[in-house]
C-alpha atoms as one frame of an Amber mdcrd trajectory, in Angstrom:
protein
 -11.294  11.919  46.411 -11.949   8.195  46.211 -15.649   8.680  45.494 -15.019
  11.043  42.611 -12.436   8.769  41.036 -14.812   5.795  41.306 -17.661   7.857
  39.839 -15.397   9.019  37.023 -14.335   5.456  36.263 -17.948   4.247  36.238
 -19.113   7.107  34.010 -16.275   6.575  31.521 -17.046   2.848  31.440 -20.727
   3.555  30.778 -19.894   5.950  27.951 -17.571   3.419  26.292 -20.178   0.672
  26.674 -22.937   2.884  25.283 -20.959   3.941  22.223 -19.833   0.397  21.438
 -23.368  -0.980  21.950 -24.795   1.639  19.588 -22.093   0.945  16.991 -22.528
  -2.820  16.978 -26.348  -2.793  16.983 -26.456  -0.267  14.155 -23.935  -2.255
  12.136 -25.964  -5.431  12.705 -29.192  -3.737  11.583 -27.524  -2.356   8.461
 -26.107  -5.753   7.540 -29.448  -7.484   8.068 -31.136  -4.875   5.873 -28.576
  -5.384   3.099 -28.949  -9.168   3.284 -32.760  -8.826   3.152 -32.424  -6.784
  -0.030 -30.610  -9.616  -1.750 -26.889  -9.024  -1.473 -24.743 -11.999  -0.562
 -23.112 -12.243   2.879 -19.714 -12.259   1.128 -20.282  -8.551   0.579 -18.980
  -7.876   4.105 -15.677  -9.747   3.816 -12.515  -7.622   3.649 -14.545  -4.533
   4.302 -12.373  -3.015   7.028  -9.352  -1.192   5.710  -7.306   0.205   8.562
  -4.118   0.993   6.664  -5.200   4.430   5.364  -6.446   5.389   8.811  -3.189
   4.231  10.399  -1.196   6.178   7.825  -3.113   9.381   8.565  -2.815   8.790
  12.302   0.922   8.203  12.011   1.495  11.304   9.910  -0.647  13.343  12.308
   1.273  12.129  15.360   4.603  12.926  13.750   3.302  16.322  12.629   2.103
  17.244  16.110   5.401  16.106  17.651   7.466  18.109  15.149   5.175  21.112
  15.607   5.579  20.903  19.369   9.361  20.725  19.033   9.411  23.664  16.633
   7.066  25.639  18.867   9.235  25.075  21.909  12.304  26.132  19.930  10.533
  29.287  18.735   9.226  29.866  22.237  12.780  30.219  23.458  13.387  32.929
  20.856  10.212  34.814  21.817   9.681  34.222  25.548   6.744  36.639  25.837
   4.796  34.836  23.103   5.783  31.258  23.964   2.207  29.935  24.276   1.211
  31.466  20.953   4.294  30.132  19.169   3.740  26.598  20.472   0.044  26.615
  19.506   0.671  27.943  16.020   3.476  25.455  15.362   1.413  22.488  16.573
  -1.472  23.329  14.251   0.913  24.120  11.404   2.623  20.732  11.858  -0.738
  18.945  12.009  -1.942  20.702   8.870   1.209  19.860   6.957   0.989  16.233
   8.132  -2.617  15.931   6.942  -1.737  17.419   3.558   1.192  15.005   3.271
  -0.995  12.037   4.174  -3.565  13.157   1.588  -0.966  13.126  -1.179   0.486
   9.826   0.072  -2.976   8.203   0.014  -3.810   9.717  -3.363  -0.772   8.093
  -4.951  -1.329   4.606  -3.516  -2.780   2.075  -5.951  -6.356   0.973  -5.281
  -7.194  -2.717  -4.924 -10.398  -3.801  -6.606
């Protein structure tokens, strides 16, 4: 048991390291290529916008939670189809949350 947990920890650490290494080296190469083509280094300032991603993530989390609650409530009404009711409600809640986040993002003013 201890050997498998250590091997799992090491493999997960290697995967995280590999993905982050690939991401940062690729980003560095892209930035160097853009700078070589003549754009100013100020081009990269204020480039990361996490607020839309956080909004979608928040809506999705709430949608999954509400779908799970609705699925469990429907599962009590239909005990033979409880698994199906929970699954359908989770995906329905996630879909409605993504549609809601789309309309919320569409109506936000863009900064130039």
